[in-house]
N, C-alpha and C positions, 0 to 999 in steps of 0.2 A: 421275827422282824418286829421292830417297834411300830406303834401306830404312826409316828412321824415318818418313818421310813416307808410304810405302806402307802401313805397319802402324799408321797414326794412328787407324784406326777399329777396331782389333783388340778393344779392351775392349768396344766397343759390340756386337761380334759374338758375344760369349759371354754365357751366362746370369748366372752368379755364380761367382767363383773358388772359393768355399767348396764348392759342390756339384760342381765339376768334378774328375774323377779325374786323377791324375798323368799317366796315359797320354794323356788327352785334352789336358791343359794343355800338354804338351811335344811332342806328336806330332799328334793328330787335329785340334785346333783351329788350330794354325799352318798345317798343310797345307790344312785346310778353308777357311781364310781366303784363301789363295792361289787355291784352286780357285773360291771364290765370286767373287773379283775377275775371274778369267779367264773364267768362264762368263757373268758379267754383261756383259763386253765383247762376247761372242757373242750377246747379247740373250736368254739363257736366263732363264726365270723360276725361282724356287725349286722350283716343281712340276716343271718340265722337268728340273732337276738331280736331283730326287728319283727320278723315273721312270727316268732314264738310269742312276743309281746302282743301282737295283733290277735292271735288266736285266743290268748288268755283274755284280752279285753273284750272281744266279741262274745265269748262265753259269759263274761260278767254282765254284758249288756242284755243277753237273753234272760238272765235271772231276774232282771228288773221287771219282767212281766208279772211276777208274783209279789206285788207290792202289799198284799195283805198277809204275807208270811215274812216276818222280820228276819228269820234265819236265812232265807233265800236272798233277800235284798242286802243283808249284811255281807253275805259271801260275794254277791255281785259288786258291792262297794269295794271290798278288798281286792277282787280280781281286776276291776277297772283301774283302781289306784295303782296296783302292781304293774299293770300294763303301761301306765304313765311313767313309772320308774324304768321299765324296760325301754320305753321310747327315749328316755334320757340316756340310758346305758349304751344303746347302740351307737349314738353319736360320740359319746365319751370314749368308747372302745376304739372307734375309728380314729379319733384324734390321738389317743395314747399310743396306739400301735401302728400309726401311719397307714391305715387301711381305708382312708376316705375314698369314696367313689361318687360319680354323678348319680348313679342309680340309687345309691344309699340315701342321698339327699331327697330324691323324688319319692322313694319308697316310704319315707317318714310321713309325709302328708297323706299319701294314699292309705297307709295303715290307720292313721288318725281318723281319716274319713270313715273307714269301715267300722271302727270302734264306736264312733259317735252315732252313725246310722243305726247300729245295733241298739244302742241305748235309747235313742229316740223312738225307734220302731216298736221295740218290745215294751218299753216303759209306757208308751201311749196306748198300746193295744189293751192294757189293763182297763182303760177307761172307755172301751167301746160302748158299753151299755149307757154310759153317761152322756157321751158326745155323739154317738152313732159312728159307724165306720167312715162315712163321708166327712164328718166333723174331725175325726182323728186324722184322716188323711190330709185335710186342709191345715190343721194345726201343725202336723209333723213336717209337711213340705214347707210351710211358711217359716217355721222356726229353724228348720235345717238350712233354708236359704239364707236367713239372717245370720245364722251361725257361720256358714261358709264365707260370707262376705266379711264379717268381722275378723275371723281367723286369718283370711287371706290378706287383709290390709295390715293387720298387726305384724305378720311375717314380712310384708313388704317394707314397712318402716324400720323394722329391726335390721333387715338386710341393708337398707340405705344407710342406717347409722353405722353399721360395721364397716361399710365401704368408705364412707366419707370421713370416718374417724381413723382410717388407715389400719384397721384391725384385720379384716378378712373380707375380701370381695366375693368369695365363693358362695356366700349365703344370698347373693342377689340372683334372681331368676334371669336367665339369658333371654334375648329376644325370641319370639316364636319361630322366626325363620331359622335361627341358629339351632333350635331344638329339632325342627323338621329335617335339617340337613345332617345333624350329628348324632341324634339319638338312635341307638341301635335297637330296633324293635323286631329283629328277626331271630335273635338267639334263644329266646325263651317265651313261654306263654305269659309269664308275669310282665315282661317288658311290653308285650303286645297289648295287655290289658291296661297297663299303667300309662301308655303313650297318649291315648285320647283324653284321659282324665287330666294329664299334665298339660296338654295343649289348652284344654278348656280352662284350667286353673290360671295359667299365665295370661290368656286372653282376657279373662274376667278381671284379673288383677290390673292389667293395663287400662281396662275400661273404667273401673270404679275408683282407682287411686285419685286422691285429691290433688296431687302434685302434677302440674302440666309437664309435657315433654320438653317444652322450651325452658322451664325452670330447671329441670334436670340437666339439660345441656349447659346452661349457665354454671350450675354447680360443678359439672364435670370440668369445664374450662378453668374455673377457679381452683379446683383441686389440682389440676395439672400445672397451673402457673405457680402456685405457692402451696404445696400440700400441707405443710405444718401450720401455716397461718389459717388456712381455710378449715383445717381440722379443729383448731381452737374455736373458731367462729361457729362452726356447725355443732360441735359438742355443747358449747355454752348455751346455744339457743334451743337445741333439740332434746337435750337430756331429759328434761321434765316431761316432755311429750311422750316419752316411752312409758312412763308410769300411767299416763292417761290412756294410752292404747292398751296397756296391760289390764287395767281395771275394767275397761269396757269390752275389750275384744280378746283378752288372753284365754288360751285353752284351759289354763288352771282354774280360772274363775268359772268358766262354763262347765268343765268337767265336775268340779266340786258342787256347783249348783245343781246339776243333774243328780248327783249321788246323794247329797244331803236331803233334797226334796223327796227322793225315792225312799229313803229310810222312813220318812213320815207318811209314805204312801200317797204323795201328791206331786208327782213329777209334772202333772198338768199345770200346776201353778207356776213352776219354773219355766215351762215352755211359753206360757202366756207372757211372763215377765221378760223372757228373752226376746220375744217379738217386739214388745214395747221398748226394749233397750235400743232399738234401731234409732230412736230419736237421740239418745245419748251419743251413739256412734256418729251421727251427723254433726253434733255439736263439737266432738273431738276433731272431726275432719275440718270444720270451720276454724277451729283454733290452730290446727296444723297449717292451714293456709296463711294465717296471720304470722306464724313463726317463720314460714318460708319467705314472706314478704319482708320480714325484719332482717333475715339473712341477706336477701337481695339488696336491701338498703345499705347494709354494712360493706358490700363489695361493689357498690355502684360506681366508685371512682377507679376500679381496677380496669385495666386495658383488656377487655374481653369482647370478642367478636359477637357472641350471642347476645351479650348485654346491650351492645350498641344496636344490634338488629331489633331487639325487643323495644328499646327506647324509641327508635325511629318509627316502628309500627304503632306505638302508643300516640306519637305526635300526629301521625296521619289519621 
């Protein structure tokens, strides 16, 4: 089979080129596509690929403990990077072979969380003598919290973009009540463990997102009234914001920051920089609010119930 024939399903395997980062488009997705095809030949399901990638990534994270041994940190670098490719491959396999599932979507972020916890935990334990165990615990928890907030919000705005650009609404998280009513947490231990993490993830996302529920309702009404016109308005105004969220909050930036700093034996510097980046995160959020207001201004003459209700409340 020619390379062209082999990659004939590549476009089907990715979400949308607009929301894909350059790192993903030119590295993660092509490699993930090859891995998806390879593991499909071995009869692996997307969930199998995801779990295997998590185990590889956690192992790589453990190796970051030995930051004074370049061989170990180099192997850790390779394993965590490969886990990132596997994380791409599972979703691509699901799209290529129509094996998408709600559990697969949730398993992705759960596995990512375990890999990053492993990297932070073992990478920082190397510096116990420098910062003391209490200091390491404080740094790790603070950086992990900032990491989770940034990652959560980036995924939220990617999901919103895919939804309002009429690409794929499946990447939006459903309401918490919907998850509680529909998520099957009785069939396996994995589901039982994933459920509380998922509930916390969605609750936190709803709490920290910069976009108000009222703004979302207005956008939804505009999308329903004239899908194509609102798609054009939303894409034109929000496209550049995706790059801002990616540079400040993207998993690729955070993963590579951890790995490169570990190669130099100074993951602590990255952790401190990550905590400091919370200020940048707030700036991006403020810019996002400005973009949302610009969208609202463009549709202010539309006949929308929510928009009228909001205007009336502002007058009062």
